[in-house]
C-alpha positions in Angstrom: -2.7 -4.9 -9.3 -1.0 -1.9 -7.8 -1.4 -3.3 -4.2 0.4 -6.4 -5.4 3.4 -4.2 -6.7 3.3 -2.4 -3.3 3.5 -5.9 -1.2 6.9 -6.4 0.1 9.3 -8.9 -1.3 8.7 -11.4 1.1 4.7 -11.7 0.6 5.4 -11.5 -3.1 8.2 -14.6 -2.7 5.7 -16.4 -0.3 3.0 -16.2 -3.0 5.3 -17.2 -5.6 6.4 -20.3 -3.6 3.1 -21.7 -2.7 2.1 -21.2 -6.4 5.0 -23.2 -7.7 4.5 -25.6 -4.9 0.7 -26.2 -6.0 1.5 -26.0 -9.6 4.1 -29.1 -9.3 1.8 -30.9 -7.4 -0.8 -30.6 -9.8 1.4 -31.4 -12.5 2.7 -34.3 -10.7 -0.5 -36.0 -9.6 -2.9 -34.5 -12.3 -6.9 -34.2 -12.2 -9.1 -31.2 -12.1 -9.2 -31.4 -8.1 -5.0 -30.4 -8.2 -6.1 -27.4 -10.5 -8.9 -26.3 -8.5 -6.1 -26.4 -5.7 -3.7 -24.1 -7.7 -6.8 -21.9 -8.3 -7.4 -21.6 -4.7 -3.5 -20.7 -3.9 -3.4 -18.4 -6.2 -6.3 -16.7 -4.8 -4.8 -16.9 -1.0 -1.5 -15.5 -3.0 -3.2 -12.7 -4.1 -5.1 -11.8 -0.9 -1.8 -11.8 1.0 -0.6 -9.8 -1.2 -3.0 -7.3 -0.8 -2.0 -7.3 3.1 -5.2 -9.6 4.3 -4.6 -10.2 8.1 -7.0 -13.0 8.0 -5.0 -14.6 5.5 -1.9 -13.9 7.0 -3.3 -15.7 10.3 -4.2 -18.6 8.4 -1.5 -19.0 6.8 1.0 -18.8 9.7 -1.4 -20.9 11.9 -1.6 -23.4 9.4 2.3 -23.8 8.2 2.8 -23.9 12.1 0.9 -26.8 12.4 1.7 -28.5 9.3 5.7 -28.4 10.8 4.3 -29.7 14.2 1.8 -32.7 12.9 3.7 -33.7 9.6 6.7 -35.5 11.1 4.6 -37.7 13.2 2.1 -38.5 10.7 3.9 -38.9 7.4 7.1 -39.3 8.6 9.8 -36.5 7.8 9.0 -35.0 4.0 12.8 -34.0 2.6 10.7 -31.2 0.7 7.8 -30.0 2.2 9.4 -29.4 5.6 12.3 -26.9 4.4 9.4 -25.3 2.1 7.1 -24.7 5.1 9.9 -23.4 7.1 11.2 -20.9 4.5 7.1 -20.1 3.9 6.8 -19.4 7.5 10.0 -17.2 7.7 8.6 -15.4 4.9 5.2 -14.4 6.7 7.3 -13.7 9.9 9.6 -11.7 8.6 9.5 -7.9 9.8 8.2 -6.2 6.5 5.4 -8.5 6.1 3.9 -8.2 9.7 4.7 -4.1 9.1 2.7 -4.2 5.5 -0.2 -6.7 6.9 -0.5 -4.9 10.0 -0.3 -1.4 8.7 -2.4 1.0 10.3 -4.5 3.5 8.5 -3.7 7.1 8.7 -5.6 9.1 11.4 -7.3 12.1 10.1 -5.6 15.4 11.5 -7.7 17.3 13.4 -7.2 20.4 11.0 -9.0 18.2 8.1 -11.8 17.6 10.2 -14.6 20.0 10.0 
């Protein structure tokens, strides 16, 4: 839980955004598959707040592809497109990138040996 509190505001906001969107969809459509999606999204939110690079890349690529493909396949969706743009901006915010791609501190020569 401490790792989530250390996450920058942009990643915590992204996790809240995708979770709220999943819950809204589950409430609108119902069914157990909608609620299992909420659990998956919550897991992705926790992992992105813990700084998972793989999840970060999956979300960035997924949001980018969604923005490119959705208008051609489904027509412009009035709520999905802006939420995807906001999500992509939160993922690509400088503090998000710094947190996900932070380097582990290298041991000093004095501490070796």
